[in-house]
Every structure is written in C-alpha cells, then in structure tokens.
C-alpha positions in Angstrom: 28.5 -24.9 25.5 30.2 -21.4 25.8 33.3 -22.4 24.3 31.0 -23.9 21.6 29.3 -20.2 21.2 32.8 -19.4 20.8 34.1 -21.4 17.9 31.0 -21.1 15.8 31.2 -17.0 16.6 34.5 -17.1 15.3 34.4 -19.3 12.4 33.4 -16.9 9.7 36.2 -14.3 11.1 38.8 -17.5 10.8 37.7 -18.4 7.1 38.3 -14.7 6.3 41.7 -14.3 7.1 42.4 -17.5 5.2 40.8 -16.5 1.9 37.9 -16.3 1.8 37.4 -11.8 1.6 34.6 -12.0 -0.6 32.2 -13.1 2.0 31.5 -9.8 3.5 31.1 -8.7 -0.2 28.9 -11.2 -0.8 26.0 -10.5 1.8 25.8 -7.1 1.3 25.1 -7.5 -2.2 22.7 -10.5 -1.8 21.2 -7.4 1.0 21.2 -5.3 -1.5 19.6 -7.0 -3.9 16.1 -8.4 -1.2 15.9 -5.1 -0.9 15.9 -4.1 -4.5 13.0 -6.8 -5.5 11.5 -5.8 -2.0 11.1 -2.5 -3.1 10.2 -3.0 -6.6 7.6 -5.6 -5.6 5.9 -4.4 -2.4 6.7 -0.6 -2.0 6.2 1.7 -5.2 3.2 -0.6 -5.6 2.0 0.7 -3.3 3.3 3.9 -4.0 1.3 4.0 -6.9 -1.8 3.0 -5.8 -2.2 6.1 -3.0 -1.4 8.2 -5.8 -4.1 6.4 -7.6 -6.7 7.5 -4.8 -5.4 10.6 -3.4 -5.5 12.1 -7.2 -9.2 9.7 -7.7 -10.5 11.5 -4.3 -9.1 15.0 -5.1 -11.2 15.0 -8.1 -14.5 14.3 -7.1 -17.5 16.8 -8.2 -21.3 16.9 -8.0 -23.1 14.0 -9.5 -20.6 11.0 -9.0 -22.4 8.3 -8.5 -19.5 6.2 -5.1 -19.1 3.2 -2.7 -17.6 4.1 0.4 -15.7 1.6 2.2 -18.3 0.5 4.3 -19.8 -1.0 1.1 -22.6 2.4 1.0 -23.9 3.2 -2.0 -24.7 6.8 -3.2 -24.0 10.1 -5.3 -22.1 12.6 -4.2 -24.7 16.3 -3.9 -21.8 18.7 -2.1 -17.7 18.7 -2.0 -15.9 20.7 0.5 -12.6 20.3 1.3 -12.0 16.8 3.4 -16.1 16.1 3.7 -18.9 15.3 1.2 -22.1 14.9 1.3 -24.1 11.8 -0.4 -27.2 11.2 -1.0 -28.6 7.3 -0.6 -31.2 6.0 -1.7 -34.6 6.9 -0.2 -33.1 10.9 -0.4 -31.6 10.1 3.1 -28.2 12.3 3.4 -24.4 11.5 5.0 -22.0 13.6 5.4 -18.2 11.9 5.1 -14.9 12.3 5.2 -13.4 12.0 1.5 -11.3 9.1 3.0 -14.2 7.0 3.6 -15.0 6.5 -0.2 -13.6 3.6 -1.8 -14.5 3.4 -5.5 -16.5 4.9 -8.3 -19.9 3.1 -8.9 -19.4 1.2 -12.0 -22.9 -0.3 -13.5 -20.5 -2.6 -15.1 -19.6 -4.0 -11.9 -23.6 -4.3 -11.3 -23.6 -7.1 -14.9 -20.8 -8.9 -13.6 -21.8 -10.4 -10.5 
C-alpha cells in the first residue's frame, strides 16, 4: 500500500522531468483564474452592498420611514451617533441600533404585494 502511495506521489515529479515543465505553471494560472472569478462574482458585489448599506445608515434623517431587520415598521423621530429612536403604530417609541435598520419603507412595496 505504501509503495502505491509513493508511486502516485512521485508520478507528477517524474512526468515533469520527462518534459512537462508547464504543468506547475498551468496549476498556478488555473488557481489565479479561480480566484479572479471568485473575486468578481462573490467578494466585489458583497463589498458594494456593504458600502451601500453603510451609506444608507449614515444618511438617516428624522421623518424617514424604515423597516428593521426584525420586520418592525416605524418612522424615525431622533437620530444619534449609533442609536435611532423610532415611532411605531400606536405611538410606541423604540430605541434601536442603526445596524438593526434594514431598509427604507416605500409605498410601492405595499402595492407589489
């Protein structure tokens, strides 16, 4: 069993000596291409979404209607550095972290449903 493992591990090295010198370079190029695709389709769009979310949370002002991550609808009454006070239906007030705000409430969303 060990002999078979040794032969399999040595096979690429023997092939490389026999004239397949580009084998290692092909692997490097393939890994580079995989990383490039991963970056373009996974990392870059996620970074763009994070920038937009940060920009939205920094631009919150009094009177904006919002929806929290938990699904609570409300209107912003007060904006502080990291905290927002919102008013919900019935006149209740909630103090939330800015990170708990998901998106701005739009009347068009109700019409779609």
